[in-house]
C-alpha positions in Angstrom: 134.4 90.5 97.1 131.1 88.5 96.6 129.0 88.2 93.6 125.6 87.8 95.1 124.0 84.7 96.6 124.3 82.5 93.3 127.5 83.6 91.8 126.5 87.0 90.3 123.7 86.1 88.0 121.3 88.8 87.4 117.7 89.0 86.2 118.8 90.5 82.8 120.7 87.3 82.3 117.8 84.8 83.2 115.4 84.1 80.4 112.4 82.6 82.0 110.4 79.8 80.4 107.1 78.5 81.3 107.5 75.6 83.7 105.5 72.4 83.0 105.3 71.6 86.5 104.5 73.7 89.5 107.5 75.6 91.1 107.0 73.2 94.3 107.1 70.2 92.0 110.4 71.5 90.2 111.8 72.1 93.8 111.0 68.5 94.7 112.7 67.1 91.8 115.9 68.9 93.0 115.8 68.4 96.7 114.6 65.4 98.8 113.8 67.7 101.7 110.9 67.8 104.0 109.1 71.0 103.6 105.7 72.6 104.4 103.8 75.0 102.1 103.4 78.2 104.2 100.1 79.8 104.8 100.4 82.8 107.1 98.5 86.2 107.3 101.0 88.4 109.2 104.7 89.1 109.9 104.0 87.8 113.4 102.6 84.6 112.4 105.4 83.9 110.2 107.9 84.9 113.0 106.1 82.5 115.3 106.2 79.6 112.9 109.8 80.0 112.1 110.9 80.2 115.8 108.8 77.2 116.8 110.2 75.1 113.8 113.7 76.2 114.6 113.3 75.2 118.1 112.0 71.7 116.9 114.9 71.4 114.5 117.4 71.8 117.5 115.7 68.7 119.1 115.4 66.8 115.6 118.7 67.7 113.9 117.6 70.0 111.1 117.6 73.7 110.3 114.5 75.3 108.9 114.6 78.1 106.3 112.0 79.9 104.5 112.3 79.7 100.7 110.6 81.8 98.0 110.4 79.2 95.0 109.9 81.5 92.0 110.9 81.2 88.5 114.1 83.2 89.1 115.3 80.9 91.9 114.7 77.8 89.9 116.3 79.1 86.7 119.2 80.0 89.0 119.5 76.4 90.2 119.5 75.4 86.4 122.1 77.9 85.4 124.3 76.8 88.4 124.1 73.1 87.5 124.9 73.8 83.8 127.8 75.8 84.8 129.1 73.0 87.0 128.2 70.2 84.4 126.0 68.2 86.9 122.1 67.7 87.1 122.4 67.5 90.9 122.6 70.6 93.3 124.2 68.3 95.9 127.3 68.1 93.9 127.5 71.7 94.0 126.9 71.8 97.7 129.7 69.3 98.3 132.1 71.0 96.1 131.6 74.5 97.5 131.7 73.4 101.2 134.9 71.6 100.7 136.4 74.9 99.1 135.0 76.9 101.9 137.1 74.9 104.3 140.4 76.6 103.1 139.1 80.2 103.0 139.9 82.5 105.8 137.1 85.2 106.2 139.2 87.5 108.1 141.8 87.7 105.2 138.9 88.3 102.9 137.6 91.2 105.1 141.2 92.6 105.2 141.7 92.3 101.7 138.4 94.2 101.1 139.2 97.0 103.5 142.7 97.6 101.7 141.2 97.6 98.3 138.1 99.8 99.4 139.6 102.1 101.8 138.4 105.4 100.2 135.1 104.0 99.8 134.7 103.0 103.2 136.0 106.2 104.4 133.5 108.3 102.4 130.7 106.3 103.8 131.4 107.0 107.5 130.0 110.0 109.4 132.9 111.5 111.4 130.1 112.9 113.9 128.6 109.5 114.6 128.6 108.8 118.2 127.4 106.1 120.5 124.1 107.8 121.1 123.3 107.5 117.7 123.3 103.7 117.9 120.9 104.1 121.0 118.1 105.6 118.8 115.4 103.5 117.4 116.2 100.4 119.6 112.4 99.4 119.3 111.4 96.1 117.5 115.0 94.9 117.4 114.1 91.9 119.4 111.3 91.0 116.8 112.1 88.9 113.9 110.1 90.4 111.0 110.7 88.4 107.7 110.5 90.9 104.8 111.3 88.6 102.0 108.2 86.3 102.0 105.7 89.2 101.9 105.0 91.6 99.0 104.8 95.1 99.0 101.1 95.3 100.1 101.8 93.0 102.8 100.4 89.7 101.5 102.4 86.5 101.6 104.0 85.8 98.2 103.2 82.6 96.1 105.3 79.4 96.5 106.7 80.2 99.9 107.9 77.0 101.7 109.5 76.1 105.1 112.1 73.7 104.5 113.6 71.3 106.9 117.2 71.5 105.7 118.9 68.1 107.0 121.8 69.8 109.0 122.6 71.0 112.5 125.3 73.6 111.1 123.0 76.5 109.8 125.5 77.9 107.4 125.5 74.9 105.3 122.0 76.0 104.3 123.3 78.4 101.8 125.9 75.8 100.3 122.8 73.7 99.6 121.2 76.4 97.8 124.0 77.5 95.6 126.0 80.1 97.4 129.9 80.0 96.6 132.7 79.0 98.9 133.7 82.6 100.1 130.1 83.4 101.0 129.7 80.1 103.0 133.1 80.6 104.8 132.0 84.0 105.9 128.3 82.9 106.9 130.1 80.1 109.0 132.2 82.7 110.6 129.3 84.9 111.6 127.5 81.6 112.7 130.2 80.8 115.1 130.5 84.3 116.4 126.7 85.7 116.5 124.8 82.5 115.9 123.5 84.2 112.8 121.4 81.7 111.0 120.0 82.0 107.4 116.3 82.0 107.9 114.8 83.2 104.7 116.1 83.1 101.2 115.0 84.3 97.8 116.5 84.6 94.3 118.4 87.6 95.6 117.7 88.3 99.1 118.8 86.6 102.6 117.4 87.0 106.0 119.2 86.1 109.1 118.0 85.3 112.6 120.6 86.4 115.0 120.7 84.6 118.3 123.7 86.6 119.7 123.1 90.1 118.6 126.1 92.7 118.7 125.8 94.6 121.9 128.4 97.4 121.5 128.4 100.0 118.9 132.3 99.4 118.2 131.4 95.7 117.3 128.5 96.9 115.0 130.7 99.3 113.2 133.2 96.5 112.5 130.4 94.1 111.4 128.9 96.9 109.2 132.2 96.7 107.0 132.1 92.9 106.9 128.4 93.1 105.8 129.4 95.8 103.2 131.9 93.4 101.8 129.5 90.5 101.7 126.8 92.6 100.0 127.7 95.9 98.3 124.0 96.6 97.5 123.6 97.4 101.2 124.9 100.9 100.9 123.4 101.5 97.4 119.9 100.3 98.0 119.3 99.8 101.9 121.4 102.4 103.8 123.0 105.6 103.1 126.3 105.2 105.2 128.1 102.5 107.0 127.1 104.2 110.3 123.3 103.7 109.3 124.1 100.1 108.6 125.9 99.6 112.0 122.9 101.4 113.8 120.7 99.0 112.2 122.9 95.8 113.3 123.3 97.1 116.8 121.4 94.8 119.1 119.1 93.4 116.2 118.0 89.8 116.0 117.5 90.5 112.2 119.8 90.9 109.5 119.0 91.6 105.8 120.9 91.5 102.5 119.8 92.2 99.1 121.8 91.6 95.8 119.9 94.1 93.7 
């Protein structure tokens, strides 16, 4: 149903060039947003930084998001602007946000379920029970940002915490190039679960969820919605929808990867 964060562009399509300016300077050319270059040493420190800034943003009228400004992300912005015949990412924001107003995410989910009934059925364990959801509840109240650290646990280069000038967190993804169907879906999840986009890379999104799912039945339903939003969840992150639902249950953190 969706083609990834930025319209289905993949690394094979992106030919990187040597940027004359730093990645951060390139970002500043595109967005007149206040931001802070992040220097943290641990997952805990990153979480504390985000939550404190998120609280401040509620009082001052902005929403923070971690952004990993690497060459792939910058090139994706460039391709998006070229496709839309503009040199301004805000033009794309306005266009996709307007189109999203006419999209019903429930209809998208129902269409996905109808078209992928066999795949959904094959990815459900018939023996899955409520007890399975109650295993491994530890750490689900902890917000652990995975995307801003490398495999060695070190902070990646060019990570910034952007103060996006909106009190509607689902608009964050519109600012950074997500299409109208994705925006409509994230708006729906924000209204229902207070799921806030909190970290973005070229091909990943992490959400901070203020109202985590508290019933296993709701978690199973949401797992299908998230599968529709990001097919790669079952290819790269979880073996079955049941396993995905178990990860969602009571969790304040959602993770998506378009591999």
